[in-house]
C-alpha positions as CSV (number, residue, x, y, z in Angstrom):
1,T,0.0,0.0,0.0
2,K,2.9,2.4,0.6
3,G,3.8,2.2,-3.1
4,K,0.2,3.0,-4.2
5,S,0.1,6.0,-1.7
6,T,3.4,7.4,-3.2
7,A,2.2,6.9,-6.7
8,K,-1.1,8.7,-5.9
9,K,0.8,11.6,-4.4
10,V,3.1,11.9,-7.5
11,A,0.0,11.8,-9.8
12,E,-1.8,14.5,-7.8
13,K,1.3,16.7,-7.8
14,T,1.7,16.2,-11.6
15,L,-2.0,17.0,-12.2
16,K,-1.7,20.1,-10.0
17,E,1.3,21.4,-12.0
18,N,-0.3,20.7,-15.3
19,L,-3.5,22.5,-14.3
20,R,-1.3,25.4,-13.0
21,Q,0.3,25.8,-16.5
22,E,-3.0,25.4,-18.4
23,F,-4.9,28.0,-16.4
24,Q,-2.1,30.5,-15.9
25,V,-1.9,33.9,-17.7
26,S,0.8,36.5,-17.8
27,L,-0.2,40.1,-18.4
28,T,1.6,43.4,-18.7
29,V,-0.6,46.3,-17.6
30,D,-0.3,50.0,-16.8
31,G,1.6,50.4,-13.6
32,S,-0.3,50.8,-10.4
33,T,0.4,50.1,-6.7
34,K,-3.0,48.5,-6.4
35,Y,-1.8,45.2,-7.9
36,M,-0.7,42.9,-5.1
37,S,-0.2,39.1,-4.8
38,G,-3.4,37.4,-3.6
39,M,-5.6,40.0,-5.2
40,I,-8.4,38.8,-7.5
41,I,-8.9,40.4,-10.9
42,E,-11.6,39.7,-13.4
43,L,-11.2,39.6,-17.2
44,D,-14.4,40.4,-19.0
45,E,-15.9,38.7,-22.1
46,S,-13.7,40.8,-24.4
47,W,-10.9,38.3,-23.4
48,G,-12.7,35.4,-25.0
49,K,-11.8,32.0,-23.6
50,F,-9.7,33.8,-21.0
51,E,-12.7,35.4,-19.4
52,G,-13.1,34.9,-15.7
53,K,-11.6,35.6,-12.3
54,Y,-7.9,35.2,-11.6
55,I,-5.8,35.4,-8.5
56,I,-2.6,37.3,-8.8
57,E,0.3,35.0,-7.8
58,K,3.2,37.4,-8.6
59,V,3.6,41.1,-9.5
60,S,6.7,42.8,-10.9
61,H,6.7,46.6,-11.0
62,S,8.9,48.2,-13.6
63,V,9.7,51.9,-13.9
64,T,12.0,51.8,-16.9
65,G,10.5,54.4,-19.2
66,D,6.8,53.9,-18.6
67,Y,5.5,52.4,-15.3
68,T,4.2,48.9,-15.9
69,C,3.2,45.8,-13.9
70,D,3.8,42.2,-15.1
71,L,1.2,40.0,-13.5
72,E,1.3,36.2,-13.2
73,C,-2.2,34.9,-12.5
74,L,-4.0,31.6,-11.9
75,K,-7.6,31.1,-12.9
76,V,-9.9,30.8,-9.8
77,G,-11.7,27.5,-9.7
78,A,-9.5,25.9,-12.4
79,R,-8.8,22.8,-10.4
80,E,-12.4,22.2,-9.4
81,N,-13.7,22.8,-13.0
82,S,-11.2,20.4,-14.5
83,K,-12.1,17.7,-12.0
84,S,-15.8,17.9,-12.9
85,E,-15.0,17.9,-16.6
86,N,-12.9,14.7,-16.2
87,K,-15.7,12.7,-14.5
């Protein structure tokens, strides 16, 4: 049983990483101090298949020339949605 438990943990970790890559977006936006890790942003229907709510995982502020922010975001509910689609 120990081998099955280890295999299950490896499979879950692999699935988690695959989902993270599939539902992750990177955006460059006008600079603002309001963007912080943990904050939720929403992309409207003009973003097409990327529409939805995202949690900001990482923010990089750049003041070289114009002030911009690079956001790395993960879609909220991505793991739950993929589990229900796979059933």
